[in-house]
C-alpha positions as a printed NumPy array, in Angstrom:
array([[  66.26 ,   11.119,  -87.163],
       [  64.205,   14.287,  -85.352],
       [  60.71 ,   14.802,  -85.717],
       [  60.089,   14.543,  -89.724],
       [  62.278,   11.695,  -91.118],
       [  64.069,   12.878,  -94.266],
       [  63.223,   10.066,  -96.285],
       [  64.062,   12.202,  -99.656],
       [  67.592,   13.32 ,  -99.007],
       [  70.245,   12.02 , -101.036],
       [  73.205,   10.179,  -98.989],
       [  76.313,   11.915,  -99.15 ],
       [  75.163,   15.181,  -98.664],
       [  77.987,   17.826,  -97.667],
       [  77.033,   21.012,  -96.11 ],
       [  79.104,   24.271,  -96.01 ],
       [  80.39 ,   24.707,  -92.164],
       [  79.084,   27.592,  -90.518],
       [  81.11 ,   29.864,  -88.73 ],
       [  78.979,   31.765,  -86.287],
       [  75.555,   30.581,  -85.111],
       [  73.307,   33.096,  -86.513],
       [  70.292,   33.499,  -83.955],
       [  67.807,   34.64 ,  -86.596],
       [  67.014,   32.435,  -89.777],
       [  69.114,   32.564,  -92.581],
       [  68.601,   31.546,  -96.385],
       [  71.43 ,   29.769,  -98.288],
       [  71.822,   27.57 , -101.625],
       [  74.898,   25.179, -101.286],
       [  76.396,   22.512, -103.338],
       [  74.473,   18.974, -102.902],
       [  73.968,   15.618, -104.698],
       [  70.753,   18.297, -105.719],
       [  72.03 ,   21.822, -106.25 ],
       [  68.91 ,   23.309, -107.71 ],
       [  67.535,   22.51 , -103.513],
       [  66.923,   25.762, -101.079],
       [  68.122,   25.227,  -98.001],
       [  66.57 ,   27.338,  -95.058],
       [  68.7  ,   27.77 ,  -91.618],
       [  66.075,   28.051,  -88.654],
       [  66.676,   27.688,  -85.281],
       [  65.658,   24.473,  -83.94 ],
       [  62.769,   25.903,  -81.768],
       [  60.9  ,   26.626,  -84.905],
       [  61.064,   23.006,  -86.5  ],
       [  58.434,   21.603,  -84.091],
       [  56.109,   24.619,  -85.48 ],
       [  56.77 ,   23.523,  -88.861],
       [  56.188,   20.151,  -88.862],
       [  53.214,   20.199,  -86.779],
       [  51.735,   17.476,  -84.721],
       [  51.989,   14.151,  -86.357],
       [  53.675,   16.241,  -89.325],
       [  50.061,   17.847,  -90.244],
       [  51.532,   21.647,  -90.97 ],
       [  54.502,   20.3  ,  -93.066],
       [  52.097,   18.11 ,  -94.79 ],
       [  49.783,   21.181,  -95.437],
       [  52.881,   23.365,  -96.637],
       [  53.744,   20.718,  -99.272],
       [  50.1  ,   20.759, -100.446],
       [  49.696,   24.317, -100.847],
       [  52.919,   25.148, -102.086],
       [  53.238,   22.136, -104.735],
       [  57.017,   22.059, -103.309],
       [  58.584,   18.676, -101.235],
       [  59.965,   20.017,  -98.182],
       [  61.792,   18.166,  -95.178],
       [  63.514,   18.987,  -91.843],
       [  66.942,   17.741,  -91.473],
       [  69.597,   18.224,  -88.965],
       [  71.859,   21.763,  -89.415],
       [  75.55 ,   22.881,  -88.957],
       [  74.899,   22.591,  -84.882],
       [  72.056,   21.525,  -82.493],
       [  71.114,   25.51 ,  -82.303],
       [  69.926,   24.619,  -85.957],
       [  67.817,   23.016,  -88.368],
       [  67.843,   23.193,  -92.115],
       [  64.462,   23.066,  -93.982],
       [  64.984,   21.654,  -97.348],
       [  62.468,   22.654,  -99.991],
       [  62.53 ,   20.815, -103.759],
       [  60.211,   21.616, -106.594],
       [  60.147,   24.283, -109.333],
       [  61.109,   27.911, -108.543],
       [  58.069,   29.352, -108.131],
       [  56.676,   26.41 , -105.532],
       [  60.118,   27.063, -103.439],
       [  59.445,   30.847, -103.342],
       [  56.014,   29.74 , -102.353],
       [  57.157,   27.161,  -99.531],
       [  59.551,   29.646,  -98.192],
       [  57.134,   32.591,  -97.736],
       [  54.619,   30.042,  -95.868],
       [  57.624,   29.185,  -93.629],
       [  58.445,   32.505,  -93.364],
       [  54.95 ,   33.313,  -92.065],
       [  55.04 ,   30.523,  -89.704],
       [  58.461,   32.018,  -88.223],
       [  57.501,   35.5  ,  -88.041],
       [  54.571,   35.07 ,  -85.721],
       [  56.902,   34.941,  -82.728],
       [  57.054,   38.668,  -81.756],
       [  60.375,   38.559,  -80.885],
       [  61.907,   37.004,  -83.771],
       [  60.104,   39.396,  -85.945],
       [  62.375,   42.366,  -84.055],
       [  65.601,   40.626,  -84.411],
       [  64.769,   40.259,  -87.894],
       [  63.793,   44.056,  -88.206],
       [  67.012,   44.601,  -86.372],
       [  69.173,   42.894,  -88.708],
       [  67.108,   44.684,  -91.961],
       [  67.559,   47.982,  -90.561],
       [  70.909,   47.781,  -89.52 ],
       [  72.225,   46.228,  -93.163],
       [  73.619,   43.022,  -91.091],
       [  74.991,   40.584,  -93.671],
       [  73.713,   37.394,  -93.07 ],
       [  77.512,   35.808,  -93.017],
       [  78.266,   38.088,  -90.018],
       [  77.402,   37.385,  -85.878],
       [  74.055,   39.772,  -84.795],
       [  75.472,   41.936,  -82.207],
       [  72.587,   42.169,  -79.775],
       [  73.503,   45.396,  -78.429],
       [  70.598,   47.624,  -78.69 ],
       [  67.845,   49.786,  -76.508],
       [  64.822,   47.377,  -76.043],
       [  62.648,   50.365,  -74.906],
       [  63.68 ,   52.327,  -77.811],
       [  62.873,   49.436,  -79.98 ],
       [  59.286,   48.959,  -78.38 ],
       [  59.067,   52.848,  -78.578],
       [  59.474,   52.636,  -82.093],
       [  57.22 ,   49.953,  -82.806],
       [  54.237,   51.59 ,  -81.312],
       [  55.503,   54.781,  -83.231],
       [  54.983,   52.719,  -86.243],
       [  52.017,   50.76 ,  -85.333],
       [  50.111,   54.499,  -84.745],
       [  51.179,   55.057,  -87.928],
       [  49.679,   52.349,  -90.197],
       [  46.536,   52.678,  -88.546],
       [  46.017,   56.561,  -88.795],
       [  46.153,   55.43 ,  -92.381],
       [  43.24 ,   53.374,  -92.025],
       [  39.753,   54.461,  -91.833],
       [  38.497,   54.478,  -87.901],
       [  36.288,   51.597,  -86.631],
       [  33.192,   52.467,  -85.276],
       [  32.541,   50.213,  -82.221],
       [  30.236,   51.632,  -79.785],
       [  26.161,   51.311,  -81.143],
       [  24.653,   51.1  ,  -77.551],
       [  21.995,   53.657,  -76.18 ],
       [  20.833,   52.507,  -72.785],
       [  17.455,   51.819,  -72.076],
       [  15.983,   53.757,  -69.823],
       [  14.3  ,   50.852,  -67.914],
       [  18.145,   49.35 ,  -67.946],
       [  19.29 ,   52.875,  -66.412],
       [  16.793,   53.193,  -63.529],
       [  17.854,   49.82 ,  -62.18 ],
       [  19.751,   49.994,  -59.101],
       [  22.825,   48.509,  -58.173],
       [  21.223,   46.109,  -55.667],
       [  18.806,   44.828,  -58.155],
       [  21.206,   44.263,  -61.243],
       [  23.077,   42.019,  -58.607],
       [  20.236,   40.151,  -57.974],
       [  19.118,   40.026,  -61.666],
       [  22.827,   38.356,  -62.534],
       [  22.973,   36.214,  -59.001],
       [  18.893,   35.032,  -60.841],
       [  20.418,   34.404,  -64.242],
       [  22.905,   31.015,  -63.006],
       [  24.959,   33.217,  -61.351],
       [  26.512,   35.656,  -63.826],
       [  29.834,   36.959,  -62.608],
       [  31.347,   40.152,  -64.633],
       [  34.987,   41.986,  -63.914],
       [  37.824,   43.368,  -66.377],
       [  40.539,   40.907,  -66.91 ],
       [  42.884,   44.042,  -65.585],
       [  41.738,   44.706,  -62.297],
       [  42.895,   48.055,  -61.715],
       [  40.57 ,   49.023,  -64.412],
       [  37.986,   51.221,  -62.511],
       [  35.429,   51.667,  -65.484],
       [  31.674,   51.136,  -65.047],
       [  30.721,   48.128,  -66.439],
       [  27.388,   47.838,  -68.936],
       [  24.547,   47.069,  -66.78 ],
       [  22.917,   43.439,  -68.218],
       [  19.237,   43.99 ,  -70.489],
       [  16.735,   42.049,  -69.416],
       [  14.344,   42.094,  -72.481],
       [  15.342,   41.843,  -76.423],
       [  14.019,   45.352,  -76.744],
       [  16.406,   46.674,  -74.149],
       [  19.328,   45.991,  -76.65 ],
       [  17.95 ,   46.105,  -79.655],
       [  15.439,   48.831,  -79.422],
       [  17.174,   51.122,  -82.363],
       [  17.981,   48.25 ,  -84.365],
       [  14.082,   47.406,  -85.172],
       [  15.209,   44.78 ,  -88.338],
       [  17.075,   42.903,  -85.465],
       [  14.033,   42.677,  -83.599],
       [  11.791,   41.314,  -86.313],
       [  14.325,   38.683,  -86.797],
       [  14.405,   37.682,  -83.183],
       [  10.561,   37.58 ,  -83.554],
       [  10.403,   35.005,  -86.057],
       [  12.905,   32.699,  -84.397],
       [   9.877,   32.502,  -81.429],
       [  12.917,   33.191,  -78.771],
       [  10.983,   34.509,  -75.584],
       [  13.942,   35.911,  -73.227],
       [  17.359,   36.448,  -74.118],
       [  19.581,   33.832,  -72.263],
       [  22.333,   34.877,  -69.121],
       [  25.17 ,   35.301,  -71.585],
       [  23.283,   37.259,  -73.732],
       [  21.823,   39.502,  -71.211],
       [  25.111,   40.51 ,  -69.983],
       [  27.348,   40.126,  -73.277],
       [  25.097,   42.453,  -76.131],
       [  25.254,   45.57 ,  -74.123],
       [  29.022,   45.481,  -73.531],
       [  29.795,   44.483,  -76.914],
       [  27.667,   46.713,  -78.71 ],
       [  29.364,   49.118,  -76.313],
       [  32.887,   48.485,  -78.323],
       [  34.353,   46.787,  -75.683],
       [  36.352,   43.269,  -76.158],
       [  34.925,   40.417,  -74.471],
       [  35.586,   36.998,  -73.094],
       [  32.478,   34.695,  -72.622],
       [  33.196,   31.728,  -70.078],
       [  29.772,   29.511,  -70.515],
       [  29.28 ,   25.645,  -71.269],
       [  27.727,   24.641,  -74.459],
       [  23.909,   25.724,  -75.034],
       [  23.959,   28.736,  -73.44 ],
       [  23.442,   31.111,  -76.414],
       [  26.896,   32.112,  -76.941],
       [  26.479,   32.092,  -81.01 ],
       [  23.7  ,   34.511,  -80.8  ],
       [  25.153,   36.617,  -78.38 ],
       [  28.283,   37.537,  -80.632],
       [  26.115,   37.193,  -83.555],
       [  23.651,   39.82 ,  -83.439],
       [  25.996,   42.597,  -82.664],
       [  28.273,   41.688,  -85.417],
       [  25.673,   41.881,  -88.091],
       [  25.212,   45.593,  -86.983],
       [  28.805,   46.517,  -86.238],
       [  29.805,   45.441,  -90.333],
       [  26.868,   47.609,  -91.121],
       [  27.794,   50.636,  -89.507],
       [  31.05 ,   51.004,  -90.478],
       [  32.308,   54.444,  -92.213],
       [  33.862,   52.074,  -95.522],
       [  31.065,   51.052,  -97.595],
       [  30.31 ,   47.424,  -97.679],
       [  30.898,   47.109, -101.275],
       [  34.324,   48.949, -100.675],
       [  35.852,   46.571,  -98.454],
       [  38.44 ,   44.371,  -99.939],
       [  37.411,   40.915,  -98.156],
       [  35.042,   39.913,  -95.278],
       [  34.767,   42.281,  -92.372],
       [  33.789,   39.995,  -89.858],
       [  35.981,   36.277,  -89.082],
       [  34.65 ,   33.876,  -86.873],
       [  37.409,   31.379,  -86.101],
       [  36.073,   27.861,  -84.623],
       [  37.459,   24.308,  -84.016],
       [  35.83 ,   21.853,  -86.06 ],
       [  33.998,   21.521,  -89.397],
       [  30.743,   20.439,  -87.466],
       [  31.024,   23.83 ,  -85.154],
       [  31.521,   26.047,  -88.245],
       [  28.515,   24.693,  -90.302],
       [  26.321,   25.079,  -87.049],
       [  27.728,   28.613,  -87.23 ],
       [  27.232,   29.253,  -90.74 ],
       [  23.331,   27.678,  -90.374],
       [  22.9  ,   30.205,  -87.328],
       [  23.9  ,   32.931,  -89.456],
       [  21.49 ,   32.047,  -92.483],
       [  18.574,   32.086,  -90.195],
       [  18.368,   35.744,  -90.164],
       [  18.093,   37.778,  -93.362],
       [  19.682,   41.043,  -92.3  ],
       [  20.173,   43.743,  -94.663],
       [  21.489,   41.252,  -97.218],
       [  24.472,   40.481,  -95.464],
       [  26.474,   37.218,  -96.999],
       [  28.01 ,   34.485,  -95.174],
       [  30.223,   31.901,  -95.974],
       [  32.22 ,   28.609,  -94.116],
       [  35.957,   27.725,  -95.037],
       [  37.158,   24.152,  -93.606],
       [  38.734,   21.14 ,  -94.626],
       [  37.322,   18.1  ,  -95.939],
       [  35.224,   19.93 ,  -98.52 ],
       [  36.176,   21.882, -102.014],
       [  38.907,   24.673, -101.886],
       [  38.494,   25.611, -105.419],
       [  34.628,   26.443, -104.598],
       [  35.299,   28.309, -101.227],
       [  37.788,   30.165, -103.011],
       [  34.71 ,   31.206, -105.952],
       [  32.882,   32.4  , -103.53 ],
       [  35.041,   34.18 , -101.509],
       [  36.267,   35.519, -104.979],
       [  32.626,   36.902, -105.646],
       [  32.439,   38.535, -102.125],
       [  31.031,   37.784,  -98.478],
       [  31.024,   39.753,  -95.677],
       [  31.22 ,   37.036,  -93.056],
       [  33.612,   34.35 ,  -92.827],
       [  33.251,   31.275,  -90.882],
       [  36.784,   29.452,  -91.203],
       [  38.276,   26.528,  -89.283],
       [  42.339,   27.811,  -88.391],
       [  43.814,   25.115,  -90.655],
       [  42.186,   25.89 ,  -93.686],
       [  41.956,   29.511,  -92.987],
       [  45.594,   29.608,  -92.32 ],
       [  46.005,   28.227,  -95.862],
       [  44.309,   30.093,  -97.362],
       [  45.808,   33.08 ,  -96.161],
       [  49.152,   31.686,  -97.309],
       [  48.255,   31.518, -100.807],
       [  46.507,   34.86 , -100.82 ],
       [  43.083,   33.689, -101.594],
       [  41.781,   35.646,  -98.67 ],
       [  42.274,   39.314,  -97.724],
       [  41.67 ,   39.866,  -94.035],
       [  42.892,   43.389,  -93.792],
       [  39.767,   44.716,  -93.603],
       [  38.618,   42.385,  -90.68 ],
       [  37.228,   45.123,  -87.99 ],
       [  35.416,   42.068,  -85.734],
       [  36.9  ,   39.141,  -84.638],
       [  35.446,   36.029,  -82.627],
       [  37.362,   33.331,  -81.463],
       [  34.701,   30.799,  -80.598],
       [  35.604,   27.789,  -78.351],
       [  39.165,   28.93 ,  -77.567],
       [  39.77 ,   26.059,  -75.191],
       [  38.93 ,   23.344,  -77.853],
       [  40.907,   25.254,  -80.397],
       [  44.17 ,   24.852,  -78.511],
       [  43.099,   21.345,  -77.5  ],
       [  43.406,   20.53 ,  -81.281],
       [  46.815,   22.6  ,  -81.094],
       [  45.644,   25.222,  -83.758],
       [  47.402,   28.338,  -81.921],
       [  49.952,   28.246,  -84.629],
       [  47.685,   28.758,  -87.315],
       [  46.042,   31.082,  -85.324],
       [  48.669,   33.378,  -84.816],
       [  50.091,   33.225,  -88.506],
       [  46.087,   34.163,  -89.772],
       [  45.87 ,   36.746,  -87.579],
       [  48.738,   38.89 ,  -88.23 ],
       [  46.843,   39.991,  -91.133],
       [  43.773,   41.314,  -89.408],
       [  44.01 ,   44.934,  -88.236],
       [  45.314,   45.034,  -84.409],
       [  42.56 ,   47.699,  -83.797],
       [  39.38 ,   45.438,  -84.213],
       [  37.021,   44.296,  -81.603],
       [  37.412,   41.218,  -80.43 ],
       [  35.203,   38.924,  -78.996],
       [  36.506,   35.118,  -77.343],
       [  34.021,   32.276,  -76.315],
       [  35.123,   29.071,  -73.821],
       [  33.612,   26.57 ,  -71.952],
       [  37.008,   26.776,  -69.222],
       [  39.457,   29.132,  -68.628],
       [  42.848,   27.299,  -68.603],
       [  46.636,   28.822,  -69.086],
       [  46.384,   28.616,  -72.804],
       [  42.909,   30.582,  -73.208],
       [  44.349,   32.934,  -70.804],
       [  47.528,   33.752,  -72.927],
       [  45.169,   33.809,  -76.083],
       [  42.743,   36.546,  -74.527],
       [  45.786,   38.584,  -73.841],
       [  47.437,   38.383,  -77.   ],
       [  44.761,   39.125,  -78.804],
       [  42.182,   41.162,  -76.702],
       [  42.458,   44.729,  -75.854],
       [  41.449,   45.46 ,  -71.899],
       [  38.4  ,   42.9  ,  -71.922],
       [  36.102,   42.372,  -69.889],
       [  34.931,   38.701,  -68.892],
       [  31.623,   37.641,  -68.413],
       [  31.45 ,   34.525,  -66.509],
       [  27.867,   32.121,  -66.417],
       [  27.95 ,   29.504,  -63.456],
       [  31.313,   28.544,  -62.247],
       [  34.628,   28.212,  -63.87 ],
       [  34.603,   24.395,  -61.815],
       [  33.46 ,   21.909,  -64.608],
       [  29.943,   21.108,  -64.   ],
       [  27.218,   19.952,  -66.281],
       [  23.8  ,   21.551,  -66.85 ],
       [  21.326,   20.616,  -64.497],
       [  18.384,   19.645,  -67.053],
       [  20.054,   16.593,  -67.684],
       [  19.953,   13.242,  -65.475],
       [  23.167,   11.398,  -65.331],
       [  22.992,    7.856,  -64.803],
       [  26.678,    5.566,  -64.556],
       [  26.796,    2.213,  -65.083],
       [  29.522,    0.159,  -63.802],
       [  30.111,   -3.067,  -66.088],
       [  32.859,   -5.412,  -68.1  ],
       [  33.751,   -4.159,  -71.622],
       [  31.953,   -7.429,  -73.426],
       [  28.824,   -6.618,  -71.434],
       [  28.39 ,   -2.92 ,  -73.371],
       [  26.874,   -4.421,  -76.41 ],
       [  24.858,   -6.892,  -74.738],
       [  23.678,   -3.639,  -72.755],
       [  23.354,   -1.252,  -75.626],
       [  21.19 ,   -3.848,  -78.025],
       [  18.56 ,   -4.479,  -74.699],
       [  18.119,   -0.554,  -74.167],
       [  17.906,    0.296,  -77.793],
       [  14.764,   -1.957,  -78.067],
       [  13.119,   -0.262,  -75.036],
       [  13.465,    3.182,  -76.323],
       [  10.574,    5.558,  -77.548],
       [  10.007,    6.516,  -81.187],
       [  10.549,   10.488,  -79.975],
       [  13.742,    9.558,  -78.606],
       [  16.784,   10.946,  -80.66 ],
       [  19.892,    9.167,  -79.244],
       [  24.133,   10.001,  -79.615],
       [  26.414,    7.566,  -79.031],
       [  29.889,    8.69 ,  -78.195],
       [  32.735,    6.3  ,  -78.41 ],
       [  36.381,    6.561,  -78.808],
       [  37.739,    5.436,  -81.977],
       [  36.778,    5.547,  -85.326],
       [  36.85 ,    1.417,  -85.967],
       [  34.459,    1.384,  -82.72 ],
       [  32.036,    3.621,  -84.815],
       [  32.102,    1.31 ,  -87.763],
       [  32.089,   -1.711,  -85.891],
       [  28.709,   -0.738,  -84.075],
       [  27.175,    0.984,  -86.919],
       [  27.304,   -2.635,  -88.638],
       [  26.497,   -4.601,  -86.04 ],
       [  23.396,   -2.338,  -84.934],
       [  22.447,   -2.213,  -88.602],
       [  22.573,   -6.033,  -88.89 ],
       [  20.766,   -6.278,  -86.098],
       [  17.572,   -3.929,  -87.545],
       [  18.574,   -0.54 ,  -86.137],
       [  18.569,    2.136,  -88.417],
       [  21.433,    4.002,  -87.366],
       [  24.082,    6.87 ,  -88.922],
       [  27.568,    7.487,  -87.941],
       [  30.28 ,   10.348,  -88.073],
       [  33.839,   10.398,  -87.466],
       [  36.87 ,   11.83 ,  -88.766],
       [  37.58 ,    9.93 ,  -91.419],
       [  34.568,   10.16 ,  -93.518],
       [  34.096,   12.332,  -96.024],
       [  32.52 ,   16.117,  -95.068],
       [  29.673,   15.531,  -97.082],
       [  28.868,   12.03 ,  -95.38 ],
       [  29.022,   13.552,  -91.825],
       [  26.751,   16.773,  -93.054],
       [  24.155,   14.465,  -94.179],
       [  24.23 ,   12.089,  -91.221],
       [  23.825,   15.183,  -89.259],
       [  20.759,   16.44 ,  -90.702],
       [  19.285,   12.885,  -90.743],
       [  19.26 ,   12.824,  -87.253],
       [  18.066,   16.648,  -87.036],
       [  15.19 ,   15.951,  -89.37 ],
       [  14.269,   12.628,  -88.008],
       [  15.251,   10.427,  -90.686],
       [  17.307,    8.33 ,  -88.137],
       [  17.046,    8.303,  -84.265],
       [  20.375,    7.093,  -83.831],
       [  23.881,    8.824,  -84.205],
       [  26.889,    6.963,  -83.653],
       [  30.239,    9.306,  -83.43 ],
       [  33.684,    9.899,  -81.992],
       [  34.247,   13.746,  -80.004],
       [  34.584,   15.069,  -83.654],
       [  30.706,   15.988,  -83.303],
       [  30.668,   16.677,  -79.125],
       [  31.481,   20.209,  -79.612],
       [  29.555,   20.47 ,  -83.133],
       [  25.863,   19.568,  -82.709],
       [  23.317,   21.73 ,  -82.219],
       [  20.135,   19.736,  -82.353],
       [  17.733,   20.474,  -79.446],
       [  15.511,   17.479,  -79.363],
       [  18.558,   15.221,  -78.58 ],
       [  17.093,   13.197,  -75.676],
       [  19.576,   10.764,  -74.75 ],
       [  23.165,   10.609,  -74.777],
       [  25.387,    7.361,  -74.412],
       [  28.87 ,    7.511,  -73.412],
       [  29.973,    3.675,  -74.87 ],
       [  33.483,    4.433,  -74.134],
       [  34.335,    7.232,  -70.853],
       [  35.955,   10.097,  -72.633],
       [  39.517,   11.054,  -73.013],
       [  39.391,   13.745,  -70.103],
       [  36.89 ,   14.745,  -68.038],
       [  35.946,   17.945,  -69.784],
       [  35.055,   16.015,  -72.73 ],
       [  32.719,   14.572,  -70.777],
       [  30.886,   17.518,  -69.874],
       [  30.715,   18.479,  -73.735],
       [  29.3  ,   15.188,  -74.802],
       [  26.611,   15.34 ,  -72.136],
       [  25.503,   18.856,  -72.884],
       [  24.208,   17.667,  -76.138],
       [  20.948,   16.857,  -74.431],
       [  19.122,   19.008,  -72.4  ],
       [  19.214,   22.21 ,  -74.948],
       [  17.054,   24.86 ,  -75.156],
       [  14.943,   24.144,  -71.627],
       [  14.702,   20.916,  -72.306],
       [  15.282,   17.69 ,  -70.174],
       [  17.698,   15.181,  -71.15 ],
       [  19.527,   11.82 ,  -70.098],
       [  22.905,   10.438,  -70.369],
       [  24.353,    7.316,  -69.549],
       [  27.783,    6.598,  -69.102],
       [  29.098,    2.792,  -69.076],
       [  32.467,    2.646,  -67.388],
       [  34.972,   -0.219,  -66.799],
       [  37.549,   -0.956,  -64.827],
       [  40.547,    0.598,  -67.044],
       [  38.28 ,    3.979,  -66.399],
       [  38.391,    3.914,  -62.525],
       [  41.562,    6.633,  -62.822],
       [  38.715,    9.484,  -64.028],
       [  36.087,    8.347,  -61.344],
       [  37.066,   10.884,  -58.645],
       [  36.782,   14.08 ,  -61.328],
       [  33.676,   12.023,  -62.683],
       [  32.286,   12.038,  -58.636],
       [  33.213,   15.968,  -58.351],
       [  31.361,   16.671,  -61.456],
       [  28.153,   14.687,  -60.858],
       [  28.465,   16.728,  -57.429],
       [  28.917,   20.383,  -58.375],
       [  25.834,   19.53 ,  -60.98 ],
       [  23.468,   18.205,  -58.154],
       [  23.42 ,   14.564,  -59.211],
       [  22.774,   11.661,  -57.583],
       [  26.49 ,    9.845,  -57.373],
       [  26.056,    5.815,  -57.197],
       [  28.138,    4.584,  -54.268],
       [  29.938,    1.807,  -56.633],
       [  31.226,    5.154,  -58.276],
       [  32.031,    6.358,  -54.981],
       [  33.891,    3.486,  -53.958],
       [  35.885,    3.179,  -57.011],
       [  36.923,    6.489,  -56.831],
       [  38.311,    5.933,  -52.906],
       [  39.872,    2.954,  -54.181],
       [  42.169,    4.305,  -56.974],
       [  42.794,    7.096,  -54.529],
       [  44.079,    4.418,  -51.908],
       [  46.068,    2.621,  -54.612],
       [  47.961,    6.222,  -55.565],
       [  48.822,    6.484,  -52.152],
       [  50.416,    2.792,  -51.646],
       [  52.248,    3.402,  -54.898],
       [  53.421,    6.634,  -53.863],
       [  54.52 ,    5.019,  -50.681],
       [  56.394,    1.922,  -52.607],
       [  58.235,    4.026,  -54.897],
       [  56.222,    4.301,  -58.029],
       [  53.181,    3.609,  -59.734],
       [  52.074,    0.072,  -60.858],
       [  49.55 ,   -1.327,  -63.363],
       [  46.39 ,   -2.06 ,  -61.397],
       [  45.786,   -6.23 ,  -62.248],
       [  43.126,   -6.723,  -60.097],
       [  39.72 ,   -6.108,  -58.433],
       [  36.081,   -5.725,  -60.09 ],
       [  36.419,   -2.012,  -60.409],
       [  33.825,   -1.197,  -57.818],
       [  31.139,   -3.71 ,  -58.435],
       [  28.523,   -3.512,  -61.121],
       [  25.444,   -1.109,  -60.888],
       [  24.17 ,   -3.573,  -63.996],
       [  22.205,   -6.664,  -64.425],
       [  21.607,   -8.217,  -67.379],
       [  17.667,   -8.298,  -66.796],
       [  17.788,   -4.158,  -66.665],
       [  17.313,   -4.139,  -70.69 ],
       [  17.148,   -0.076,  -70.214],
       [  14.525,    2.314,  -68.401],
       [  10.868,    2.048,  -68.409],
       [   8.895,    4.651,  -69.523],
       [   7.752,    5.962,  -66.307],
       [  11.249,    6.179,  -65.228],
       [  12.018,    8.105,  -68.273],
       [   8.736,   10.451,  -66.706],
       [  10.792,   11.591,  -64.183],
       [  13.446,   13.234,  -66.139]])
């Protein structure tokens, strides 16, 4: 059986033979052992989208619609059949949700449009003899008509400050280099329009918005961060923006303050909008809550915001939406559920933020994003943020931004912030717990520590073990209730506990500026996640320490780790260098011998640890 086992299919099911393949989906009822089932024939390529990774999407469809949905083999290898069981209303709702997923593919939407306009019967073959140029021209005209019927969006709210205007090109270039080497360009290299100059002070960006300046003053900020210096004039001038910068660099405020101004200054009064005006998508619940918390720090003209995410009561979230909110911060999965059920209207969204787009793609959210954003008007202003610039993010940017400007702070290469001292300790797996206990008994009461592991079971084991040994710890992982996860973070934030054990569910969602130590108890699954874990400390200008425990099984990541540390100006331990060299030599031998063999020997490059180490002294910490 294919990806989703059809464990509810009655035996002996018979299908009516199909005479010819129809490229677009068709709907049919046929006599089976349960004649009330609705059968939808879809192209095989859509089956994976409907099932989702680990069956996540199809489970969500079942829950949202109330119908039982399964994907089974169709009448040919080109087709799959979606079987929908339940009451008529549930089946209709499920069919609509599945249509939404399929319609997210532009080519299929066009072909369906052709079939409808040509009045082609579903039991006849589709003759694909049409003029694509004419079709695309017609689509463009139809979109113009739709947009002409809408109230125009105002995007330009920026007046360049005289002090900024007086800056010469050389002064602008010198300033960008001094601000961690800001690099800026249009994605379309043929675009020769001028790019706004950076601002040097908050007043340069918001001199015409005194209430924004008052809110900034309340937060005791001194100067804008590098990404803010360049992003504010770009966004407030109405451009789409792609901001590439590491976590902890001020990206949230870079899009948030212009969003307030954009929301308040549109032609359609706020009271007359059917739904939110600002939509922010983020990959994890923790990051959604972090952004919501950031929004609520600023009381700008009574703007109301709320978060939408899985693991919390959907009923309460829907009630908040009905009461009216202007900014929605959401995870893609829960937003997609609400869009499919009609619980949220996105037709008045004029400002869209895709925050940490690379992480959303890593987590497989692209189908949900594409389906949900079909409801957002295409002429909105779009901001994307990302820590990296992989092909998937480039594809997303091409689909959802219009002539964007890219601002990159630092380098596209993975680097950690230079305010974090990185220590690498190589040891055996069974030595980790002894080292950790010894280390924690030597920390200062002012330290706040996050211990990252790869598995939920490890979180639970370490938490209980440390509690039995007298340590006060909190923990978060994907298996805990959302309320428990929020409470654990709040306890760390307010100082009730100073040790948090977490899986990577937290590596991009923790916004606590006084984390002093990050411990990678397990090495990360990829080097990108290493960078994000390390980025939880050394924030807001403070220094931090990141300690990584490596074992022999991690030697395949040694080369990438060496590169990241060198680019960040860190001292690379000789043991790590040796581990990287030996792994590369092994790969060369394996290629020469015609295959990759598992590594079974060696000490993993020696050990940078002894049982007398027990952590670091106060003097050593002062150097970091």
